[in-house]
C-alpha positions in Angstrom: 0.0 0.0 0.0 1.4 3.4 -0.9 2.5 5.5 2.0 0.7 8.4 0.2 -2.7 6.8 0.9 -2.9 7.9 4.5 -4.3 11.1 5.8 -5.0 12.4 9.3 -8.5 13.4 10.3 -9.6 16.3 12.4 -12.1 16.0 15.3 -14.7 17.7 13.1 -14.2 15.1 10.4 -14.5 12.2 12.8 -17.8 13.5 14.1 -19.3 14.1 10.7 -22.3 12.0 9.7 -21.9 10.2 6.3 -23.5 12.1 3.5 -24.2 9.1 1.3 -23.3 5.5 0.6 -20.9 4.2 -2.1 -20.1 0.8 -3.5 -16.8 -0.5 -4.9 -16.9 -3.5 -7.3 -14.7 -5.3 -6.6 -12.8 -4.5 -3.4 -10.1 -6.9 -4.3 -9.2 -5.4 -7.7 -6.1 -3.2 -7.9 -8.0 0.0 -8.5 -10.8 -1.0 -6.2 -8.5 -1.8 -3.4 -6.6 1.5 -3.9 -9.9 3.4 -3.8 -10.9 1.6 -0.6 -7.7 2.8 1.0 -8.6 6.4 0.4 -12.3 6.1 1.1 -11.6 4.6 4.5 -8.9 7.1 5.4 -9.3 10.5 3.8 -13.0 10.3 3.5 -13.7 8.2 6.6 -16.9 9.5 8.3 -18.0 11.3 5.2 -19.3 8.3 3.2 -20.5 4.8 4.1 -18.5 2.3 2.1 -19.5 -1.1 0.8 -16.7 -3.2 -0.6 -18.2 -5.7 -3.0 -16.6 -9.1 -3.6 -17.7 -12.2 -5.5 -16.6 -15.0 -3.2 -16.2 -15.9 0.5 -12.5 -16.2 -0.1 -12.3 -12.6 -1.3 -14.3 -11.5 1.8 -11.4 -12.9 3.9 -8.9 -10.9 1.7 -10.5 -7.7 2.8 -10.4 -8.5 6.5 -8.3 -5.4 7.2 -11.2 -3.2 6.1 -13.8 -5.0 8.2 -14.1 -2.2 10.8 -14.0 0.6 8.1 -16.3 -0.7 5.4 -19.1 -3.2 4.9 -17.7 -6.2 3.1 -20.5 -7.7 1.1 -20.9 -10.3 -1.6 -22.3 -9.4 -5.0 -21.9 -10.1 -8.7 -23.2 -8.3 -11.7 -24.0 -11.7 -13.3 -26.3 -12.4 -10.4 -28.6 -9.4 -10.1 -30.9 -11.1 -7.6 -28.0 -10.7 -5.1 -27.6 -7.0 -5.6 -30.7 -5.6 -3.7 -28.8 -5.3 -0.4 -25.6 -4.4 -2.1 -26.9 -1.3 -4.0 -29.9 -0.3 -1.9 -29.4 3.3 -0.9 -26.2 3.7 -2.8 -25.7 7.1 -4.5 -22.5 6.2 -6.4 -20.8 3.0 -7.4 -17.4 2.1 -9.0 -16.9 -0.9 -11.3 -13.4 -2.2 -11.8 -13.6 -3.4 -15.4 -12.2 -7.0 -15.3 -9.5 -8.6 -17.5 -12.1 -10.8 -19.3 -12.8 -10.8 -23.0 -16.5 -10.2 -22.3 -15.7 -7.1 -20.1 -17.7 -4.7 -22.3 -20.8 -6.8 -21.7 -20.1 -7.0 -18.0 -19.7 -3.2 -17.8 -22.9 -2.6 -19.6 -24.6 -4.8 -17.1 -23.1 -2.7 -14.3 -24.6 0.5 -15.8 -28.0 -1.2 -16.2 -27.9 -2.4 -12.6 -27.1 1.1 -11.4 -30.2 2.3 -13.2 -32.5 -0.5 -11.9 -31.2 -0.3 -8.3 -31.3 3.5 -7.8 -27.6 4.4 -8.2 -27.3 7.9 -9.5 -23.6 7.9 -10.4 -21.8 5.0 -12.1 -18.0 5.2 -12.3 -15.5 3.2 -14.4 -11.9 3.4 -15.4 -11.4 3.4 -19.2 -8.2 3.9 -21.2 -6.6 7.1 -22.5 -7.4 7.7 -26.2 -10.5 5.5 -26.1 -12.3 7.8 -28.5 -9.5 7.2 -31.1 -10.4 3.5 -31.4 -7.0 2.7 -32.8 -6.1 -0.2 -30.5 -8.1 -3.2 -29.3 -8.3 -1.8 -25.8 -9.5 1.5 -27.0 -12.2 -0.1 -29.1 -13.4 -2.2 -26.1 -13.5 0.7 -23.7 -15.1 3.0 -26.3 -18.0 0.6 -26.6 -18.4 0.8 -22.8 -18.2 4.6 -22.9 -20.7 4.8 -25.7 -23.2 2.7 -23.8 -22.8 4.9 -20.7 -23.5 7.9 -22.9 -26.6 6.2 -24.2 -27.8 5.5 -20.7 -27.0 9.0 -19.3 -30.2 10.8 -18.3 -32.2 7.7 -17.8 -34.3 7.8 -14.6 -32.9 5.6 -11.9 -35.4 3.5 -9.8 -34.8 4.9 -6.4 -37.9 3.4 -4.8 -41.3 2.1 -5.5 -43.5 4.9 -6.6 -40.7 7.4 -7.2 -41.3 10.1 -9.9 -38.2 9.4 -12.0 -36.6 12.7 -11.0 -33.2 11.1 -10.2 -31.3 10.6 -13.5 -28.3 8.4 -14.2 -25.0 10.1 -14.6 -21.9 8.1 -15.7 -18.3 9.3 -14.8 -15.4 8.0 -16.9 -11.8 8.1 -15.8 -9.5 7.4 -18.8 -6.3 5.9 -17.4 -2.7 5.5 -18.8 -0.9 2.2 -18.1 0.3 1.7 -14.5 3.8 2.3 -13.2 3.2 -1.0 -11.4 3.4 -2.8 -14.7 7.2 -2.7 -14.3 7.0 -5.2 -11.5 6.8 -7.7 -14.3 10.4 -6.7 -15.3 11.7 -7.2 -11.8 13.9 -10.2 -12.5 15.7 -8.5 -15.4 16.1 -5.2 -13.5 17.6 -7.1 -10.6 20.2 -8.4 -13.0 20.8 -4.8 -14.3 18.7 -4.9 -17.4 15.3 -3.5 -18.5 13.9 -5.1 -21.6 11.0 -3.1 -23.1 9.6 -2.3 -26.6 9.9 1.5 -26.4 12.5 1.9 -29.2 16.0 3.2 -28.8 15.1 6.5 -27.0 15.1 8.7 -30.1 11.6 7.9 -31.2 8.9 10.7 -31.2 6.7 8.8 -28.8 7.2 8.2 -25.1 5.1 6.0 -22.7 2.5 7.7 -20.6 1.9 6.0 -17.3 0.5 6.6 -13.8 0.6 5.2 -10.3 -2.5 3.0 -9.7 -2.7 4.4 -6.2 -3.3 7.8 -7.8 -6.1 6.2 -9.8 -7.6 5.0 -6.5 -7.4 8.5 -5.2 -9.3 9.8 -8.2 -11.9 7.1 -7.9 -12.4 7.8 -4.2 -12.6 11.6 -4.8 -15.3 11.2 -7.4 -17.3 8.7 -5.3 -17.1 10.9 -2.2 -18.2 14.1 -4.1 -19.8 13.0 -7.4 -21.9 16.0 -8.2 -19.2 18.2 -9.8 -18.1 15.3 -12.0 -21.5 14.2 -13.3 -21.4 13.1 -16.9 -17.7 14.0 -17.3 -14.8 12.2 -18.8 -11.3 12.7 -17.3 -7.7 11.7 -18.2 -5.3 10.3 -15.6 -1.6 10.5 -16.6 1.4 10.7 -14.3 4.4 11.2 -16.5 5.8 10.4 -20.0 9.1 8.5 -20.4 11.3 6.9 -23.0 12.9 3.6 -22.3 16.3 5.1 -21.4 14.6 7.6 -19.1 12.8 4.8 -17.3 16.0 2.9 -16.8 17.7 6.1 -15.7 15.0 6.8 -13.1 15.3 3.3 -11.7 19.1 3.6 -11.5 18.9 7.0 -9.7 16.0 6.3 -7.3 16.7 2.6 -6.5 20.5 2.9 -6.4 20.7 -0.1 -8.7 22.4 0.2 -12.1 19.8 -0.7 -14.8 20.5 -0.5 -18.6 17.7 -0.2 -21.1 17.4 -2.6 -24.0 14.8 -2.3 -26.8 13.1 -5.6 -27.7 10.6 -6.3 -30.5 6.9 -6.6 -30.0 6.6 -10.3 -30.6 9.3 -11.1 -28.1 7.6 -8.9 -25.5 4.2 -10.6 -26.1 5.9 -13.9 -25.5 7.6 -12.6 -22.3 4.3 -11.2 -21.0 2.6 -14.6 -21.6 5.5 -16.3 -19.8 4.7 -14.1 -16.8 1.1 -15.5 -16.8 -0.8 -13.0 -18.8 -3.6 -14.2 -21.0 -2.5 -14.1 -24.7 -5.1 -11.4 -25.6 -4.0 -9.3 -22.6 -0.3 -9.7 -23.4 -1.0 -8.6 -27.0 -3.2 -5.7 -25.9 -0.6 -4.4 -23.5 2.1 -4.4 -26.2 -0.2 -2.8 -28.7 -0.8 0.0 -26.2 2.9 0.5 -25.7 3.4 0.6 -29.5 0.6 3.2 -29.8 2.6 5.5 -27.5 6.0 4.6 -29.1 4.7 5.6 -32.5 3.8 9.0 -31.3 0.2 8.8 -30.4 -1.3 10.2 -27.2 1.7 12.5 -26.5 -0.3 15.6 -25.6 -2.8 14.2 -23.1 -3.4 16.6 -20.2 -4.0 14.9 -16.9 -7.0 15.9 -14.8 -5.7 14.2 -11.6 -4.9 17.4 -9.7 -8.2 19.0 -10.7 -10.0 16.0 -9.3 -8.0 15.4 -6.1 -6.4 18.7 -5.3 -2.9 17.3 -5.2 -0.1 16.6 -7.8 0.2 13.2 -9.3 2.9 10.8 -8.0 6.2 10.9 -10.0 7.6 7.7 -11.4 10.8 8.3 -9.5 8.8 8.4 -6.2 7.1 5.1 -7.2 10.6 3.6 -7.8 11.9 4.9 -4.4 9.0 3.7 -2.3 7.8 0.6 -4.1 10.4 -0.8 -6.6 13.6 -0.1 -4.7 12.8 -2.4 -1.7 12.3 -5.3 -4.2 15.5 -4.5 -6.1 17.7 -4.1 -3.1 16.4 -6.9 -0.9 
């Protein structure tokens, strides 16, 4: 857990009554877990939090949140379970899963928000989704378009309601995570970073972001959704070339790392060897190529506007999270 996900609370904050209830699907996802950290610290006392999981085993994984949030089982594929999960919720976040049918699952989430009285539905998409130039962008654009289609639909708050509460989606378009470099840990420990970002003189650099920052943005939107209703935001930390990434690791971790360009096919095979599904491995490399070839180079991040604080630098991620692994 990032050390930046802890905040002190004043006596006034501790005595505040929660203004509304939020749900996080699922609490064990990387972004969902990061959002829970912030909701139960910075926004503790301001919102009631429901951490939604699919299995009993995952309930146990969230034991550390048991006194801060309600851990509850729920599944978008089993809508009959979702009455107690979503009853009284004002806003809900759905961590889009790494499944090939994820567009359909996300559409079900939006439909369930409407049928269960949730005014604000929040998802993380990918930067450049509207360009539809990569498989990931096309998948998430389909989700975004469905959300737009459903925007303004009356949500069913209670029996006999007059349909005055309307559905408002909120989209957070996200760059790849800094944490993806955990997958290169073995090579970096031996002094080498193999990545398909060219030789350093290409016009395109990789945009990436700390997923704990994504969690902060999700939590901020859930805790105060009104200003964000119907909006689409971009979340980007920094841009780097391959040599710049290796240089930052060398400087902040104190471990000499040299960058080596590798071709896309070799990288896909390496990602598969790490356990990624073939379509995820190919999609990740296609996203890297999209940046390497000069796309997405002028995306302005909305992180500070959403959270009121600057985004985490890659070097800080290296110092706090990667260095302990590389120097152990």
